[in-house]
NUKOL-118473 format. One record per atom (N, C-alpha, C): y, z, x; residue in one letter. Coordinates in steps of 0.02 Angstrom, whole numbers, plus 50000, padded with zeros to 5 digits. Layout:
residues N
YZXa ...
***
This chain:
residues 452
498694977549021x 498794971248991x 498154966649009x 497834964248962x 497264959348979x 497514953749005x 496994949649039x 497054942749070x 497274938249012x 496974938548953x 497214933748899x 497944935448882x 498094941548868x 498764942848853x 499284939948909x 499124941448969x 499514938849020x 499614931749010x 499034928049011x 499044919749011x 499474918248943x 499454921648887x 499774919148831x 500534921248847x 500674926048882x 501364928148901x 501664922348949x 501304920048993x 501514914749033x 501554908148995x 501094907348947x 501074901148912x 501784900548862x 501824905748831x 502424906648786x 503144905348823x 503174909548883x 503794907848918x 503824901748938x 503334897848967x 503394891048984x 503594886048942x 503314886748874x 503524882548820x 504144883648797x 504404890248800x 505084891148790x 505604887648829x 505464888248902x 505844885348958x 505804877748950x 505224874448929x 505284867448924x 505654864848861x 505554869148810x 505854867948746x 506644867748752x 506984874148784x 507644875148796x 507894869748840x 507614868348888x 507914863648943x 507924856448912x 507534853948874x 507454847248844x 507934846848781x 507994853348758x 508524852848685x 509234852448719x 509274854948776x 509994855348803x 510154848448832x 509714843748831x 509844836148865x 510324832448812x 510934831348856x 511444827948827x 511304821648786x 511604821148721x 511394814748690x 510714815148648x 510434821248654x 509754822748622x 509874821248543x 509514815948515x 509634815148445x 508994815748407x 508464816948439x 507794818048404x 507694823848370x 508004829648396x 507984837048360x 508554837748326x 508494841748277x 509114843748228x 509624847148276x 510234847948249x 510754850848288x 510774858048298x 510514861048244x 510414869248257x 509914870648314x 509494866948323x 508974868048370x 509344867848448x 509634861548446x 510084860548507x 510534866348522x 510914868948473x 511334874348483x 511004880248504x 510454881848480x 510084887548498x 509724886748571x 509694881848596x 509344880448665x 509704885048723x 510304884948731x 510614888648781x 510554895948775x 510464898548709x 510394906248700x 509664907648719x 509214902848696x 508514904048706x 508384904448782x 508694900048816x 508654899448894x 508914905948924x 509504909048898x 509714914948923x 509374920448909x 509024921248849x 508494926148827x 507974926948868x 507684920748891x 507024919748932x 507234923249000x 507834921149029x 507994923949094x 508094932049094x 508454933449041x 508494941349036x 507854945349032x 507414942448984x 506794946048978x 506244942448966x 505884939249023x 505324934449017x 504664938149010x 504654943348960x 504004946348956x 503994949048885x 503264949348866x 503294951748785x 503164958848789x 503434962948737x 503434970348740x 502754972448704x 502224970448742x 501654971648713x 501214975848766x 500984982048762x 500474985148805x 500874986348877x 501554988848870x 501964989048926x 502104996048948x 501675000049003x 501795005749017x 502255006249079x 502495000349100x 502814999649170x 503465004249179x 503555007949225x 504145010249245x 504735004849260x 505265006649283x 505855001549290x 505644997049347x 505524999549406x 505424994649463x 504804990249453x 504304992849430x 503784988749406x 503854982749355x 504254985349309x 504484980749249x 504854974649287x 505384976249327x 505654971249367x 505264965649392x 504824969149433x 504394965049478x 503944960449430x 503744962749366x 503244958949321x 503664953749301x 504314954749272x 504714949649252x 504924944149294x 504984946949360x 505174941949411x 504514936649417x 503914940049425x 503354935349437x 503284931049376x 503354933749314x 503334929349249x 503864922649255x 504414924649289x 504944918949291x 504674913649341x 504364916049405x 504144911949445x 503504907249414x 503184909849380x 502554905549349x 502844901249294x 503334903449258x 503704899049210x 504084893349240x 504364895249306x 504754889449328x 504194884349361x 503674886349388x 503094881549410x 502894877549350x 502674880349288x 502404876849246x 502884872749206x 503554874749197x 504054870649171x 504334865549207x 504274865749272x 504494860649316x 503914855149318x 503264857549309x 502704852049308x 502744848049241x 503074850949189x 503084847049132x 503784844249124x 504354847049138x 504964843749127x 505134838449174x 504914838049236x 505014833149281x 504754826849251x 503954827049242x 503634820849214x 503984818649142x 504204822149108x 504504821049041x 505224817049054x 505544819149100x 506204816649122x 506054808949155x 505544808249188x 505374802149224x 505134796949172x 504714799649123x 504484796049068x 505034792749032x 505564798349014x 506174794948978x 506554789949017x 506614791149080x 506974785949121x 506754778749117x 505964779549116x 505674772749111x 505494770049037x 505814773048993x 505784770948916x 505144771948883x 504774777148909x 504184778248877x 504164784248816x 504724786748806x 504984791848756x 505304788348694x 505064789048642x 505454786648581x 506094789048565x 506604784548547x 507234786548537x 507684787348593x 507424787348651x 507894788348710x 507944782248757x 508554780348774x 508604773848817x 508384774848879x 508104769848906x 507874770748980x 508484770149021x 508354770749089x 508904771149141x 509194763849156x 508674759049146x 508854751649164x 509254748849106x 509224751949050x 509724749548988x 510464750649003x 510654753149064x 511374755149066x 511564762749055x 511014765749046x 511084773149032x 511124777449092x 511344775849141x 511264779449209x 511654785049211x 512264786049176x 512614792149176x 512314797949136x 511934794949079x 511564799849045x 510984803249084x 510674799149125x 510074802349156x 510294806249218x 510854804549254x 511134807849304x 511294815049277x 511554815949223x 511804821349187x 511144825849175x 510654821849142x 510144824849117x 509734828449182x 509624824649238x 509294827349307x 509644833449332x 510374832849324x 510754838749354x 510604844849304x 510464843749237x 510454849949195x 509664852349208x 509174848349213x 508544850249236x 508524853749297x 508844851349353x 508894854749417x 509194861949409x 509714861549378x 510104867649371x 509744872749341x 509274871449274x 508954875949236x 508394878949278x 507994874549318x 507384876449357x 507664880949414x 508254878449447x 508554882649497x 508754890149477x 508984890849417x 509064897449389x 508464901749373x 507954898049351x 507284900949336x 507004904549401x 506964898449451x 506714901249523x 507064907049557x 507754906049570x 508084911449597x 508104918049561x 508104917549495x 508094923549451x 507404927549462x 506854923349471x 506274926849480x 506144928749550x 506404924649596x 506334926349671x 506684932449684x 507274932649666x 507764938549693x 507394945449656x 507094945049587x 506784950349571x 506184953349605x 505774948149626x 505204949849663x 505354953549732x 505824950149764x 506004952149829x 506314958749826x 506674961049775x 507014965949775x 506544972249748x 506074970349713x 505654976149679x 504904977249707x 504634971249736x 503964971549753x 503894976149813x 503334980049806x 503104984649861x 502614981649913x 502324976549887x 501694973249921x 501794967149959x 502364963849936x 502564957549981x 502634959250053x 502894964750074x 502974966750144x 503514961850184x 503744964350233x 504224960850273x 504054953750297x 503394953650316x 503104946650341x 503104941650298x 502874943150238x 502934937650181x 503594935750160x 503984940850152x 504684939950138x 505024933950183x 504914936550253x 505094931850313x 504924924950303x 504204924650294x 503934918050291x 504154913950230x 504334917550178x 504604914450109x 505284912050129x 505674914450161x 506394912350191x 506274906750234x 505824906950283x 505804901450337x 505534895350303x 504964895150256x 504724889450230x 504934887750163x 505524890750144x 505804889450084x 506064882550076x 506264878550125x 506504872550123x 506024867250160x 505434869850174x 504964864650198x 504474862650151x 504494856350131x 504154852850077x 503364855050093x 502974855050030x 502294857350037x 502154864450059x 502474866950111x 502394873450136x 502664878050086x 503264875950066x 503614880950013x 503244881349949x 502774876649934x 502394877349865x 501834881849889x 501504882249950x 501004886049963x 501224893549970x 501764894649990x 502064900849997x 502244904149933x 502534900149887x 502734901849818x 502014904149785x 501544900049785x 500924902749749x 500634909349792x 500764909649855x 500514914849886x 500874921049860x 501584920649852x 501994926049828x 501794927849764x 501674922849721x 501464924949649x 500874928449644x 500374926049686x 499784930149681x 499704936549706x 500144938049766x 500284944849782x 500534949649731x 501154947049698x 501484950849652x 501114951649589x 500774946549566x 500424948249501x 499844952749519x 499494953049564x 498984957949587x 499304964549592x 499944965049616x 500234971449624x 500424974649550x 500574969849507x 500794972649443x 500214974249404x 499594970449408x 498914971949377x 498774978849404x 498764981049470x 498514986249503x 498954992549489x 499614991449487x 499964997449475x 500074999449402x 500014993149357x 500034994649287x 499424998749268x 498814996949293x 498275000949278x 498275007549295x 498595008849361x 498705016349393x 499115020049340x 499735016549314x 500215020849267x 499735022649204x 499355018149180x 498985019949119x 498565025449131x 498165025249188x 497665030949209x 498105036849206x 498615037549249x 499015044149251x 499235045649181x 499595041749134x 499745044149076x 499245046049030x 498755042649037x 498075044948990x 497905053249003x 498035055649059x 497825062049067x 498405066649084x 499065065149049x 499615069049063x 499505076449044x 499755080949073x 499755088349056x 499055091349085x 498585086949106x 497925090049122x 498045093949189x 498495092749231x 498655095849300x 497895095349330x 497655089849354x 497025088849385x 496965091349455x 497515091949481x 497605095049556x 497975101449564x 498015105549507x 498275111649504x 497805116849540x 497595116549606x 497135120149634x 497335128549637x 496915132149652x 497045140249653x 497465140549712x 497355137649763x 497645137849830x 498045131249850x 498645131649884x 498975125249899x 498555121049947x 498835114849951x 498495110350003x 498985108850060x 498635109850116x 498955109650182x 498695102050214x 499145097250230x 499035090650247x 499105090450323x 498635089950359x 498765089250434x 498635081550461x 499155079950491x 499205073250513x 498765072050581x 498605065350597x 498245064150659x 498725063150719x 498365060150769x 498835059450831x 499305054050838x 499795054650871x 500365049950882x 500785048550821x 500785053550774x 501225053550713x 501595059750705x 502145060050670x 502455067450654x 502545067550580x 502665073050555x 502845073750475x 503635072750469x 503785065750471x 504475064350468x 504685064950396x 505265067150387x 505585069550324x 505565062250271x 505845057250306x 505945050550260x 505345045550277x 504885046250312x 504375042150317x 503675046450310x 503335047250262x 502915051650246x 502175048650280x 501855051350328x 501245049650356x 500715048150308x 500685051850246x 500245050850199x 500455045650151x 500965042050161x 501105037050104x 501295040050033x 501005036449988x 501105038549920x 500695043849893x 500235046349938x 499715051249912x 499995057749899x 500465061049934x 500675067549917x 500995066549844x 501385061949836x 501765061949767x 501215060949707x 500745057549721x 500195057349669x 499875064749660x 499695067649710x 499475074249701x 499985078249660x 500575079249684x 501075082849656x 501115082149579x 501195075349561x 501215072849499x 500575076049448x 500035076849488x 499435080249448x 499385087849462x 499925090749484x 499945097649485x 499835101749557x 499765097749617x 499605100549668x 500265103749703x 500155108549744x 500575111149790x 500525109149855x 500945105049896x 500845101949956x 501225104850012x 500985106350064x 501265107650123x 501025102850179x 501425103650240x 501235099650298x 501155103150360x 500825100350406x 500655104650469x 501245105150514x 501635099950510x 502285100450552x 502145101850627x 501555099250646x 501345100450723x 501655094450758x 501545095350818x 501695089050865x 501285083050856x 501505077550882x 501235072250871x 500595070350926x 500695073350981x 500245071851036x 500185078751074x 499535081051071x 499445088151107x 498695089651110x 498425092851165x 497675094451156x 497515097851100x 496855097551080x 496635100451016x 496815107851021x 496685111451072x 496865118951077x 497505120851058x 498055115851087x 498775117351077x 498935115650995x 498685110650981x 498745108650900x 498495113950857x 497875115650869x 497575121150837x 497945127550833x 498295129450885x 498795134350886x 499345134050837x 499615128250840x 500105126450797x 499955126150725x 499315123350702x 499155123150635x 498935131450616x 498675134850659x 498545142250643x 499205145750628x 499745144750662x 500365147350643x 500665145450580x 500555138450562x 500765135850501x 500435139450443x 499785140050452x 499395143050397x 499615149850380x 499645153550437x 499945160250423x 500625161250395x 501065156850418x 501785156550390x 501695154750312x 501375150050299x 501265148150223x 501085152950183x 500535156650215x 500245162950171x 500735167950161x 501145169550218x 501655174750216x 502215173650174x 502415167550165x 502985164550133x 502885164750059x 502255162350042x 502085161149976x 501685166549942x 501345169749984x 500795174649948x 500265171849923x 500025165849940x 499565162149920x 498865164349932x 498845168349992x 498195171150022x 497775166350059x 497725159550028x 497335155250068x 497605148250056x 497385143250096x 497585135850088x 496995132250083x 496975125650062x 496495119850064x 496765115450111x 496375114250175x 496655109550217x 496365102450217x 496735097950226x 496515090950225x 496795087550294x 496315086350332x 496525084650398x 496335077050412x 496715072950441x 496575066150451x 496515064450526x 495955061250547x 495855058750615x 495785065750664x 496165065750717x 496235071550760x 496415078050722x 496865076850665x 496995082950626x 496425087450604x 495805083850592x 495215087150570x 494995091750629x 495045089550693x 494715093050744x 495385099150768x 495965097550759x 496405102250764x 496375108450715x 496165106150647x 496045111750595x 495465115550621x 494955112050631x 494385116050664x 494485120550716x 494845119850769x 495175124050823x 495485128550789x 495945127350739x 496315133150709x 495975138150676x 495425136350645x 494935141050614x 494585146550656x 494595144850722x 494245148750776x 494715154350794x 495325154050780x 495825158850807x 495795165250759x 495955171750793x 495945177750755x 496375177550696x 496095179450636x 496475180550575x 496665174350534x 496355168650552x 496595162150523x 496035160650462x 495335160650482x 494925157850435x 494895161350374x 495055168650379x 495125172650300x 495615168950262x 496065165250286x 496625162250246x 496505154750230x 495855152450233x 495695145650226x 495115144950184x 495165142150128x 494645141650062x 494205134850087x 494485129350107x 494115124050119x 494475118550180x 494015115750218x 494295110750264x 494005104250244x 494395098350222x 494185092250214x 494425087250273x 493945084250310x 494115080550361x 494095072250342x 494575068650353x 494555061950337x 494545057250393x 494075054050406x 494005049250462x 494165052850534x 493875058250536x 493975061850594x 493385060750655x 493585059950708x 493135057650767x 492745064550785x 492275067350741x 491925073350765x 491475073150824x 491265066050833x 490855065350899x 491185060750941x 491855061050937x 492325057050978x 492165048950980x 492585046351032x 492465039351026x 492295037351092x 491695033551092x 491455030751158x 491965026351200x 492295022351148x 492825017651192x 493305021551220x 493555027051196x 494025031251229x 493805033151302x 493165034651302x 492845037051371x 492955031251416x 492815025151396x 492815019351432x 493465016951460x 493955017451415x 494615015651427x 494885019951488x 494765025851479x 495005031351524x 494725031151595x 494105027951598x 493805027451669x 494005020651697x 494295015251652x 494375009851685x 495175008051698x 495605012051658x 496295011051668x 496595015651723x 496855013351774x 497115017451827x 497475023351818x 497445028851841x 497765035251828x 498545034351836x 498755029851877x 499465028351878x 499785025751823x 499395020051796x 499625016451729x 499585021951677x 499045025651667x 499025031251619x 499625035451615x 499735037651676x 500335042551681x 501015038651665x 501035032951684x 501675030251661x 501725029451585x 501215027451552x 501265026551482x 501315033651453x 500985038851478x 501195045551449x 501855047251465x 502125046851519x 502775048451529x 503325045151479x 503195039351471x 503625035651420x 503555038151352x 502995039751330x 502835041651260x 503095049651252x 502965053551307x 503205060751302x 503925061151295x 504305056451342x 505025056951341x 505345053851273x 505035049951234x 505245046851182x 505135052151117x 504525056051123x 504395060351070x 504835067051072x 505025069251140x 505455075251148x 506065072751108x 506335067551116x 506945066251080x 506895066351010x 506285064450985x 506035065350909x 505965071150886x 505905076350927x 505825083150902x 505205087250929x 504765083850954x 504115087550995x 504335091851049x 504165098251056x 504485101551111x 504125101851171x 503405098851162x 503015098951224x 502505093751223x 502615087551203x 502115083251188x 501755080851254x 501005079251243x 500555078951298x 500125072351277x 500355066651294x 499945060651283x 499205061051311x 499195062451370x 498515062451403x 498105067351376x 498315073551362x 497895078551342x 497605077251274x 498035074151231x 497805072251170x 497285066051167x 497315061351210x 496925055451215x 496275058751239x 496335062251290x 495635064751321x 495285069651273x 495575071851224x 495255075351177x 494995071951119x 494985064851125x 494705060451076x 494065056951106x 493865059551166x 493255056651197x 492655058851171x 492115055151178x 491395057851155x 491265063651198x 491405063151261x 491205068551304x 491605075251289x 492145074251275x 492595081051260x 492195083751191x 492155079351143x 491895081051077x 491225085051070x 490805082451117x 490175086151133x 490225093151146x 490595094751193x 490755101851222x 491115105451162x 491655101951124x 491995105951078x 491535108151018x 491175102751001x 490605104850950x 490175111050960x 489905110851021x 489585117251039x 489945124251041x 490605123451051x 491045129751058x 491385130950994x 491355125350947x 491735127050886x 491185126750827x 490865131250815x 490395130850748x 490875132250689x 490535130350632x 490855131250567x 490935138950555x 491425140650524x 491645147950508x 491345149250438x 490965154350437x 490675156650372x 491225159650321x 491135156350256x 491595157250198x 492065152350190x 492125146850236x 492575141650229x 492095135050212x 492365131450161x 491915125350131x 492145120450174x 491675117650214x 491805111050255x 491515104350221x 491915099350214x 491695093050195x 491985087150233x 491715081950230x 492005075650270x 492035069150230x 492465064950255x 492545057750226x 492695053450264x 492285047050270x 492405042250327x 492445035850282x 492645029850315x 492685023450288x 492505018550337x 492475011650318x 492325006950372x 492705000450347x 492994997450402x 493344991950407x 492834985950417x 492794981550364x 492144976650376x 492304971750426x 492894970250442x 493044964850497x 493644966150525x 493784964250583x 494384965450620x 494994963950587x 494974956750563x 495514954250524x 495724957750459x 495334962050430x 495464966150379x 496034971950392x 496104972850454x 496544978750474x 497274975750500x 497794980650499x 498394979050520x 498344980250596x 498804977850643x 498884978850703x 499084986450714x 498734990050766x 498324987350818x 497554988350797x 497414989550733x 496754990950711x 496304984850713x 496604979250702x 496244973350709x 496004971250779x 496434973850837x 496254973150895x 495704979050918x 495874984750904x 495394990150917x 494704990650888x 494734987150832x 494064987050790x 493464983750832x 493694977750869x 493214974650899x 492864978150965x 493374982550998x 493224986051054x 492754992451031x 493024996150982x 492595000850952x 491934998950927x 491844992850903x 491174990150874x 490674989850930x 490964987650991x 490504986451050x 490274993451077x 490604997851070x 490435005451095x 490195009151044x 490535010250988x 490325014650928x 490015011450869x 489945005350871x 489605002450808x 490125000450747x 489895000950683x 490294999550623x 490845005350629x 491505003350620x 491925008350624x 492625007050576x 493105010450569x 493725009450531x 494275006550567x 494035004150630x 494655001750672x 494775006050730x 494585012050726x 494745016750780x 494125022250790x 493765023050737x 493245028550746x 492585025350718x 492035026350759x 491385024050722x 491135028250679x 490715025350631x 490535028550577x 490085034850594x 489685034950645x 489295040250665x 489645046950681x 490275046050685x 490775051450713x 491035054750648x 491015052250588x 491415055650530x 490985062450500x 490375061750490x 490055066550447x 490095073950477x 490275078250435x 490375085950462x 490395089750399x 490085094950399x 490105100350343x 489515099750289x 489675102650233x 489145103050185x 488975096750144x 489475092550148x 489485086250108x 489925080950141x 489655074550135x 489955068850172x 490045063250123x 490515059550112x 490605053350075x 490875047650112x 490495042350102x 490745036350147x 490955030950103x 491465028250110x 491935023150079x 491955016350110x 491885011350060x 491995004550085x 492075000850031x 492254994150027x 492384990249969x 491904983249989x 491734979849938x 491464973549951x 491874968649976x 491614963250004x 492074957750036x 492104959550107x 492664955750140x 492744955650215x 493194961250233x 493644963750184x 494164968750203x 493984974450231x 493684978750184x 493494985950197x 494054990850192x 494014997150220x 494465002750217x 494555004450287x 495205003850313x 495305005650381x 495545012650387x 495635014250448x 495805021150475x 496515023150438x 496955018050444x 497675018450415x 497605018050338x 497165014450299x 497135014150228x 496975020350205x 496585024650239x 496395031250219x 496995036550205x 497545034650243x 498145039050230x 498725034350187x 498545028650167x 499055024550143x 499595023350185x 499435022250250x 499995022350302x 500455015350291x 500205010450261x 500655003550257x 500705002450184x 500645008750134x 500805008250066x 500455001650032x 499874999750060x 499614994650038x 499014994249982x 498984990649936x 498504991149879x 497824987749911x 497394991549918x 496704988849937x 496284986549869x 496174979949861x 495664978549811x 495104982649797x 494984985349730x 494394989649716x 494444997349753x 495034999049776x 494945005649810x 495775008349802x 495885013149755x 496475016049746x 496475023149787x 496875022549845x 496785028349884x 497105034549858x 497625032549816x 497945039649779x 497505042549734x 497085038949699x 496675040549642x 496105044649676x 495895041949739x 495355045749776x 495565052249799x 496175053549822x 496355060249840x 496465064549779x 496645061249723x 496715065249668x 496075067949638x 495565063649652x 494925066549630x 494635071049678x 494815070049740x 494595074349806x 494855081749786x 495475082349768x 495775088349767x 495585091249692x 495425087449638x 495185089649580x 494515093349588x 494065090249631x 493475093149647x 493515099349678x 494025100449723x 494195107349752x 494345112249702x 494705109149656x 494925114449593x 494385116149554x 493855111849543x 493255113249501x 492955117949538x 492845118449607x 492555123549642x 492845130549653x 493465130949621x 493825137449625x 494265138449674x 494395133149712x 494795133849773x 495575131849752x 
***
């Protein structure tokens, strides 16, 4: 839907709201009776469906979100028009309407009550819709909206903030729906071999919270067959590599697919490289794509491990390991995992882990343009990483990313950039000018084009 169409939709909805509210004014004698009789029904229709049925590819959730955003815009515009009209009428500036000082106080009290009630309905109808359907508002903005709701001026600022976030979500997701539907049936990601997605450190492949966000669903909708590493959250590269190797052989054995395409994020890329060194594994891997992987390690990790006392390191490790055992990891090793992210470890690892002939290696990296562009803790670690490793994604320096036959570097204009977490859609956040789901679709499509 174009900007002109959207502005037209807002304008028509706002005009209808102003017309309906003022037609319902008691004692209204300027307009014909049939128009006054239609006003309540028009107002009801506006609240039920405040959107034009043009260029509308939205699925149900996004449609609800779009209509909620429309209602909030209509509320703002109609309030800005209706309230001054009511004030003008009270002062005797409107023809045919007695002012409040002529003894018409009851009429105006009733009218003000009607205006307040109508705008109240528009506001809460819209707010409930966006609160219940938007994926981009997030918990923080929802809480801010509740807290500031009854604070003058602050509530207006937050309202415009909410409208901006939701309208951008509708535009972003609407364009994505159009793109996907335009290539329906093409199976862009129906690769010869299935895709094995290998997570990074300190996460697991949870059933109800996907490490890869909305990416796997987008790939599957385009024909990809997806599997997960299902390895521990924190372990030395050698141990994780063994787990990945066993997972590859299990997939091949269970499906008869012969080979897999691996996509490894962060430490997952190192784990996959280690797996390829084990006997009988490389012959079952067609390609390895590493995403924001610290192939040359992180200098700031070396610094932290030399500055933090061993006793404190062990205390943190014991707490983490105990918690992850309860979540399903059989032998988590926090310190082993962290030590394998250092630049000193990776220098030795790279000497001992050459690329395997017959496997296609490629890599991807991104940059967080400023600390404030990332979510916690990346906004904190970005500063530390920049001091030791230069430009980075919040955790890993740019110089550490390249590996294999081809390398692609990603960023966006402006101050935000693309963080370590953005590259796996960790926060399910739409990054302006970068659709992470479409990036992976094209990434896997390129593997298909290579015959993998």
